[in-house]
C-alpha positions, 0 to 999 in steps of 0.5 A: 651602540644602541639608539633609544627611540625619541619620547612620544609627542604629546597630542595638542589640546585645545587647553594648550591653545587657549593658554597661548592665545587667550592673552592675545585674544582678550586684548582685542575682543571683550569676553563676557563672564560666562565665556570666561567660566568655560575657558577657565574650565577647559584650561584647567581640565585634567590638571592638578588644579581640579584634583584627581585619583591616586593609584599604585601598581601592585606589580611595579609599585609605581604611583599613577595620578589620574587628574579629574576632568572639567566635565564642561560641555564645550571641552573636547577632552570631556565629551566622550565621557559626558556622551557615555553618561547621557547614553546610558540614560537614553537606552531604556527609550530605544525601540526595535524600529527603524530611526530616521535622521533629519537635518534642518539648517537656517540660511546664513542671512540670519547669522548676524542676527543670531549672534546677537540674539542666541538664546531666543533664536536658538529656542525659536529654531527648536520650536519651529523644528519640533512643531514642523515634525509633530504637524507632519506626523499628525497629518501623514501618520495620524500618530505622534512620533518621538524624536531627539533634537541636537543643536549644532552651530558650527561649520568645519572651519568653525564659522557659524552654521546653525542647524538641528539634527533630529533622530525620529522614530520610524512610526508613532503612537496613535491616540488609541495606543496602537502603533503606526508603522512606516516603510523603513526607507520613507518618513516624510517628504523633504521638500514639503518639510522645508516649506513648512519649516521656512514658513514657521520660522519666518512667522516666529521671527516676525513675532520676536522682532520687537524683542530682538537686539540689533547693534553695530553692523546690523543696527539698521535692522531695527527699522521694520522695513529693513528687517522685513527685506532681509527676511523676505530675501532669505525666504525666497530661496529653498531652505535645506532640510536633509534626510540621511539614510535611516538607521537599521535599528537601536544598535546603530542609533546608539553608535551614532548618538555616542559620537554625535550628541555631545560633539563640539565644534572642534576635537583635539584630534583636528588640531595639527600645529601650534606655532608659538612664534607666529601665534597661529594654529593649524587645524584639519577640516573636511571641505564638503564643497569639494567632496569632503576632501580633507584639508588644513587651515591656519588662523592667527590665534585671536581669530581662531578663538573668536570663531571658537567662542561663536559656539559657546552656548548661552548660560543654562541653555539645553542643546539636546531636547526630546519631543513627541512621545519621548518628551520628558513629560510621561516619557516612561509611560509613553515608551511602555505603551509603544513597547506594548503596541510593538509586542516587545519586552523592556530592555534588560536592567544592565546597560548595553553601553559602557559608561566612563566616568571621572566622578568615582575611582575605577576599581576594575582590575582592567585598569592599566598601569601607564608605566609597566602596561599591566592591569594591576592598578589599585586605587589609593586615595582621592587627591584634592585640588592643588591650589596654585598648581595651575593658573589659567589666563583670566582677564575678568578681574 
């Protein structure tokens, strides 16, 4: 008697959670139209509703349909390919120098205000961080550094935790075009960065106050004295500016950026169990207050989706930005000037980073057949979206 092994269990995805939880969540909470656009895209990702590519194996003669991905920046299934595409465009700006990783975090007292004023306060956070770093570079180095900033809005448990990650060049360009190097283990004093960051954000917040919205539980903050009391309370404490160990060089920066710049609040790998009867979802997280111990948390689906929606960005808001000599204005010229000052040649024309894309059919013989596990797939045709093949839950009508 022979026993066959059970079929492999398909990994849980956020799309599956949305299909079960959205009807429950939408009955309790209003969902704005641009959130629906994101939620629809994630539900339809890699289903026939978006079309795909059809392949045929030259060995086993079986067909394989590869569905298109949604490419939405909030979709955990798509971010690997999106990150690879973005990285390929950034490689030409990498320099043979050490890079530093700094993290600027806002105190949680501001969370309720930010929830109701995301776009202006996210912009203020970017403006404050960039102004702080440019000021320190001019004061301490008499040079202009280059840096990339990435906005993250989440904690490990999907609550709001607003912070910006910065990858900063170890040195900068002087006005005369020469390069000002720094020690490989030291860039700027972190405590001083924190004080200046706090002061600039406070001043910017006071200037924005007349234009901000205050509804519901924070309506009392419309009154200037109440608003000033909250800001003063937040500014009495030290603000967190964290400096991680510097990168050793461009390869390490690439490895970091590949997994970090396009990270979303929750990856599919962290989803552990969807309970259809209890309407709950269990996911894994690291408790950094307990030495980064791996733990799990179970939430009802409505609360889980409320937390997920906290991190849907405003429409057309750019969460990855470049400053200093890496800003988009004359970026290529400044990088060429930095290379000349460092005495290094530009990178080769071929990209060092493999790019995975779903916009064109892969024609490489290395594509593996999922049936016979041989590299013999041949592209047949593009399959158009199948209308009515999948209907994501949508309560916008």
